[in-house]
C-alpha positions in Angstrom: -23.2 13.2 -24.4 -25.4 13.9 -21.3 -25.5 17.5 -22.3 -27.0 16.5 -25.7 -29.4 14.2 -24.5 -31.0 16.6 -21.5 -31.3 19.3 -24.8 -33.1 16.4 -26.8 -35.5 16.0 -23.9 -36.1 19.6 -23.0 -37.0 20.4 -26.7 -39.6 17.7 -26.6 -41.4 19.4 -23.3 -43.8 22.3 -23.0 -42.4 25.8 -21.7 -43.7 24.9 -18.5 -42.1 22.1 -17.9 -38.6 23.4 -19.7 -38.4 26.1 -17.1 -39.3 23.8 -14.1 -36.4 21.3 -15.3 -33.7 24.6 -16.4 -34.7 27.4 -14.0 -32.4 28.7 -11.6 -32.5 30.7 -8.3 -33.4 34.3 -8.2 -35.5 36.6 -6.0 -38.5 33.8 -6.1 -36.1 31.3 -4.6 -37.3 27.8 -5.0 -40.4 29.1 -6.8 -38.9 30.1 -9.9 -38.3 26.3 -10.6 -42.3 26.1 -10.5 -44.4 25.3 -13.9 -47.6 26.9 -12.3 -47.4 30.0 -9.9 -50.8 31.6 -8.8 -50.0 34.3 -6.3 -53.7 35.4 -5.5 -52.6 37.8 -2.6 -49.5 39.3 -4.2 -51.1 40.0 -7.4 -54.7 39.9 -7.1 -55.1 38.4 -10.3 -56.1 34.9 -11.5 -53.2 35.0 -14.0 -50.2 32.4 -13.5 -47.0 34.1 -12.9 -45.0 31.6 -15.3 -47.2 31.5 -18.2 -48.4 35.2 -18.0 -51.9 33.8 -18.9 -55.3 33.3 -17.0 -55.3 29.5 -16.9 -58.3 29.4 -14.7 -62.1 29.0 -15.4 -64.0 30.9 -12.8 -67.4 31.1 -12.2 -70.2 32.2 -9.0 -73.8 32.5 -10.4 -74.5 35.3 -8.1 -72.8 38.7 -7.2 -71.0 38.5 -3.9 -69.1 40.7 -1.5 -65.4 41.1 -0.1 -63.5 43.4 1.6 -61.3 45.6 0.0 -58.1 47.0 0.7 -59.6 50.3 1.8 -61.9 48.2 4.4 -65.2 48.7 2.9 -67.4 45.8 1.9 -67.8 45.9 -1.8 -70.0 43.9 -4.3 -68.2 41.9 -7.3 -70.3 40.8 -10.1 -71.3 37.5 -11.2 -68.1 35.3 -12.2 -65.9 37.7 -11.1 -63.2 36.6 -8.7 -63.1 38.4 -5.2 -59.6 39.1 -3.6 -60.2 39.8 0.0 -58.4 41.8 2.6 -58.4 42.3 6.6 -60.8 44.9 7.4 -58.4 46.8 9.7 -54.9 45.9 8.5 -55.6 46.1 4.7 -53.8 42.8 4.4 -54.3 41.2 1.1 -55.9 37.5 2.1 -55.8 36.2 -1.4 -58.7 34.7 -3.3 -61.8 34.1 -1.4 -64.0 30.8 -2.0 -67.2 30.4 -0.4 -69.7 27.7 -0.4 -73.5 28.8 -1.3 -75.3 30.5 1.6 -78.6 32.0 2.0 -79.4 35.2 4.2 -82.9 34.7 5.6 -83.3 37.8 7.4 -85.1 40.4 5.2 -84.8 44.3 4.8 -81.5 43.5 6.7 -79.9 47.1 6.4 -83.8 48.7 6.8 -84.5 48.6 10.6 -87.2 50.8 10.3 -89.3 48.3 8.0 -92.5 46.9 9.4 -90.9 43.3 9.0 -88.9 44.1 11.8 -90.8 44.0 15.4 -89.7 46.7 17.8 -89.9 46.7 21.5 -89.4 50.0 23.0 -87.0 50.8 20.4 -87.2 53.7 17.9 -85.2 53.5 14.2 -83.7 56.3 12.7 -82.6 55.8 8.9 -79.3 56.0 7.3 -77.6 58.1 10.3 -74.0 57.4 9.7 -71.6 55.7 7.1 -72.2 52.1 7.1 -69.2 49.6 6.4 -69.7 49.6 2.9 -69.3 53.2 2.8 -72.7 54.4 1.9 -74.6 56.3 4.6 -77.1 53.9 5.3 -76.5 52.8 8.9 -79.4 52.9 10.9 -79.6 54.2 14.7 -81.6 51.8 17.2 -82.6 54.2 20.1 -84.6 54.1 23.4 -88.0 54.9 22.8 -88.5 56.2 26.4 -86.8 56.7 29.8 -88.3 53.6 31.4 -86.5 50.8 33.2 -87.4 48.4 30.1 -86.5 45.6 27.8 -85.2 47.1 24.4 -84.9 45.1 21.4 -85.8 44.8 17.4 -86.8 41.2 16.1 -87.8 39.4 13.0 -89.2 35.9 12.7 -87.7 33.1 10.3 -88.4 29.7 9.1 -86.4 27.4 11.4 -85.8 23.5 10.9 -85.0 21.3 14.2 -81.4 19.9 14.8 -79.6 22.6 12.5 -77.0 24.9 13.1 -78.1 28.8 12.1 -75.4 31.7 12.6 -76.9 35.1 13.2 -74.7 38.2 12.8 -75.0 42.1 12.2 -72.2 44.8 11.9 -72.8 46.9 15.2 -71.2 50.4 16.1 -71.5 51.9 19.7 -73.5 55.1 20.2 -74.2 56.2 23.8 -75.3 52.3 24.3 -72.0 50.7 23.9 -73.1 46.8 24.4 -75.2 44.7 21.7 -76.9 41.7 22.6 -77.6 38.8 20.2 -80.4 36.6 21.3 -83.3 34.0 20.1 -86.5 32.7 21.1 -88.6 30.0 19.9 -87.1 26.8 18.6 -83.9 27.4 20.3 -83.0 27.1 24.1 -82.7 30.2 25.6 -79.6 31.6 24.8 -77.7 35.0 24.2 -74.2 36.7 23.7 -73.1 40.2 24.9 -71.1 42.1 22.7 -68.9 45.2 23.9 -68.6 47.6 21.1 -66.5 49.9 23.6 -63.7 47.6 23.7 -64.1 44.6 20.8 -64.4 42.0 23.4 -67.4 39.4 24.0 -69.4 39.7 27.1 -71.4 37.4 29.1 -73.1 34.6 27.3 -75.5 31.7 28.1 -75.9 28.4 25.7 -73.3 26.4 24.0 -72.8 28.2 20.6 -70.0 29.8 19.2 -69.5 33.4 19.1 -67.1 36.0 17.1 -66.3 39.9 17.0 -64.5 41.1 14.4 -62.9 44.7 14.2 -64.1 46.9 11.2 -63.2 50.7 10.1 -64.7 53.6 11.8 -65.5 51.6 14.8 -67.8 49.0 13.5 -67.8 45.4 14.6 -68.9 42.2 12.9 -71.0 40.2 15.8 -71.8 36.6 15.4 -73.5 33.7 17.3 -74.1 30.2 16.3 -76.6 27.8 18.0 -78.4 24.6 17.2 -82.2 24.7 16.7 -84.7 22.3 19.0 -87.3 22.9 17.2 -89.1 23.3 13.7 -91.5 26.6 13.0 -91.0 30.2 13.5 -88.0 31.0 15.3 -87.5 34.9 16.7 -84.2 36.3 16.0 -83.4 39.3 18.4 -80.8 42.5 18.4 -81.3 44.3 21.9 -79.6 46.8 23.6 -78.5 46.0 27.0 -76.9 48.3 29.6 -73.4 46.2 30.2 -71.5 43.2 28.8 -72.4 41.3 32.0 -76.3 42.2 31.4 -78.4 38.8 31.3 -80.9 37.9 28.4 -82.8 41.0 26.9 -82.3 42.5 30.6 -84.2 45.7 31.1 -82.1 49.1 31.9 -83.1 52.7 32.4 -82.0 54.7 29.4 -82.3 58.2 28.3 -84.8 58.7 25.0 -82.9 58.9 22.0 -79.7 56.9 23.4 -78.7 53.9 21.0 -76.2 52.3 19.0 -76.0 51.6 15.2 -76.6 48.7 13.2 -76.1 47.6 9.6 -76.3 44.3 7.5 -78.6 41.7 9.9 -77.8 38.1 8.5 -79.0 34.5 9.6 -77.5 31.3 7.7 -78.6 27.8 8.1 -76.1 25.1 8.4 -73.5 27.4 9.5 -71.0 27.3 12.4 -69.5 30.7 11.2 -70.7 33.9 9.1 -69.9 34.2 5.8 -69.4 37.3 3.5 -72.2 39.6 3.6 -75.5 39.3 1.7 -77.8 42.1 1.1 -81.5 41.2 1.1 -84.7 43.3 0.2 -88.2 41.8 0.3 -87.1 38.2 0.1 -84.1 35.8 1.1 -81.0 36.3 -1.0 -78.7 33.3 -1.8 -74.8 33.7 -2.6 -73.7 30.9 -5.2 -70.7 28.9 -4.7 -67.4 30.0 -5.8 -66.1 27.7 -8.4 -62.4 27.6 -9.7 -60.4 24.9 -11.8 -58.0 24.5 -14.6 -58.7 21.9 -17.5 -57.7 20.8 -21.0 -54.4 22.0 -22.2 -54.6 25.1 -19.8 -53.8 22.0 -17.3 -51.6 19.9 -19.4 -49.4 22.7 -20.3 -47.7 22.3 -16.8 -48.7 19.3 -15.4 -46.5 15.8 -15.3 -48.5 12.6 -14.5 -45.7 10.8 -13.0 -43.9 13.3 -10.7 -45.0 16.6 -9.3 -45.3 19.0 -6.1 -48.0 21.4 -5.0 -47.5 24.1 -2.3 -50.6 25.8 -1.2 -50.9 29.0 1.3 -54.4 29.1 2.6 -57.0 29.5 5.3 -60.0 27.8 5.4 -63.0 26.9 8.0 -63.1 23.5 6.3 -63.2 22.0 2.6 -60.7 21.5 -0.1 -57.6 23.3 -0.8 -56.9 21.9 -4.0 -58.0 18.5 -5.7 -56.5 17.4 -9.1 -58.6 14.6 -10.3 -59.9 13.1 -13.7 -63.4 14.9 -12.6 -64.6 11.5 -10.6 -63.8 10.5 -7.1 -61.7 7.3 -8.6 -58.5 9.0 -9.4 -57.3 12.0 -7.7 -54.7 13.7 -5.5 -56.8 15.8 -2.8 -55.3 18.3 -0.2 -57.7 19.4 2.7 -58.2 20.6 5.8 -60.5 20.5 9.1 -60.3 22.7 12.1 -57.2 20.5 13.4 -55.5 19.0 10.5 -54.3 19.2 6.8 -54.8 16.0 4.9 -53.4 14.7 1.9 -55.4 11.7 0.3 -55.1 10.2 -3.3 -56.9 7.3 -5.1 -56.0 5.5 -8.1 -58.6 3.4 -10.3 -60.9 3.8 -6.9 -58.6 2.6 -4.5 -57.2 4.6 -1.6 -53.7 4.5 -1.5 -52.3 7.6 0.7 -53.7 9.0 3.6 -51.4 11.5 5.3 -52.2 13.9 7.8 -50.3 16.9 10.1 -51.6 19.7 12.3 -53.3 22.8 10.7 -51.1 25.6 9.5 -51.5 27.7 6.5 -48.8 26.6 4.5 -48.7 22.9 3.1 -47.0 21.2 0.4 -46.9 17.7 -1.0 -44.9 15.6 -3.7 -45.5 12.7 -5.6 -43.8 10.0 -7.8 -44.1 6.3 -7.8 -43.8 4.9 -4.5 -42.7 8.1 -3.1 -45.3 10.4 -1.6 -44.2 13.1 1.1 -46.7 15.6 3.0 -45.2 18.5 5.3 -47.5 21.4 6.8 -46.4 24.4 8.6 -42.5 23.5 8.3 -42.9 19.9 10.0 -41.0 17.2 8.9 -42.3 15.3 6.2 -44.1 12.2 6.3 -44.1 9.8 3.8 -46.1 7.2 2.0 -43.8 4.5 -0.4 -46.6 2.3 -1.7 -48.6 4.3 -3.8 -49.2 5.1 -7.9 -49.9 8.6 -8.9 -53.3 8.4 -10.7 -53.8 9.8 -14.3 -55.7 13.3 -14.1 -56.8 16.2 -16.3 -58.4 18.8 -13.8 -57.1 21.1 -11.1 -60.1 22.3 -8.6 -59.0 25.0 -6.7 -60.5 25.8 -3.2 -63.1 22.9 -3.9 -63.9 19.4 -4.9 -63.6 17.7 -8.5 -67.6 18.0 -8.4 -67.6 21.8 -7.5 -68.7 21.2 -3.9 -67.0 21.3 -0.4 -65.9 25.1 -0.6 -62.8 25.9 1.3 -64.6 28.7 3.0 -61.7 30.7 3.4 -58.6 32.2 1.3 -55.7 30.8 -1.0 -52.9 33.1 -1.0 -50.7 31.0 -3.2 -50.7 27.9 -5.2 -48.0 26.7 -7.0 -46.9 23.6 -8.9 -43.5 22.0 -9.8 -43.4 19.5 -12.1 -40.7 17.1 -10.5 -40.9 15.4 -7.1 -39.1 17.9 -4.9 -37.2 16.5 -2.1 -38.6 16.2 1.6 -36.1 19.0 2.7 -37.5 21.4 0.0 -41.1 20.6 1.3 -40.1 21.7 4.5 -38.4 24.7 3.6 -41.6 25.8 1.3 -44.0 25.4 4.4 -41.7 27.0 7.0 
């Protein structure tokens, strides 16, 4: 009798739910039970493993760049998803989801242009292969042999009290240390980058700085700082003698000694550099990445009364996945900050769940009536036993229900189970 009842129930369910209930165990392990399995890093596609179909509506109103498996910076056309990679390792990082950003530095790969003011520096155009694989990287060289300061600079409109991130790709030549600095509308700050070791050198100020290796001896160098005034600010890239040099320090050089630059960038309201944005005579904005599943593409695998979500992701700060009715009133929301992964829930505008654990790449949450659980990074699941699942019809991937608050990072894998998996299984998934 029980077997007949089970068969009858299964016949009335969609294929995704039937697989979730009846699936066994194979090389996919527990994930064979999923009714949705988006393997962005492994497959580099938007297609769902379970249905074999692309259920995702993806858009980006501009071109965008990413790092391909060969380590080169490449461009994806409008509305084409970006599957990013580690520049040196070639590791597939998954689907890249970023907010909109504007590069405010003009002619950002043509430093001989008059928009760039040169101080005791000469520029040789298109000397070596740049990080995009084209022979368009410029060499900045000492214009004389005197004991002089040596830098290029470009002014940009600055608003007081905002964070700005200045970045550039750099490669050592006879000079092996680059300095990023600023003047006007900022405190006197600088950061040295040792291009021979890939290490940060001396600095002044309270901003963040990063140096990331790329193939063929290239590094992407960045510095973030907060503005203290409104008006024209001056963005500097300086040649300095050593990693311990002070701000725009004079040094003796042979004429022609220098280093290589490509792809300068300045981003407002930013505490980290985003993907490369090429500019010409005017600033260029990269539009946000927007990915969602709605309509029958959503209802074909989702169970309103109970279910489980798994995510393998990395991001600066933003939404990992939001399942909603397109509003803030009814939703399941998994998000991260620099320290935590948080599960929140609303039903008819009432906040019923708020669970957080320490940040890790793998997270999973389960829901059923009065039975919510969250596990992050293999930690013991924490629970809420007084919440009712909301009625929803949309999954937003790497962004909020209204297509804002992008993850600013990568999603390697996103899977859904149409049953409330056990707490022990949540821990196993995220370990």
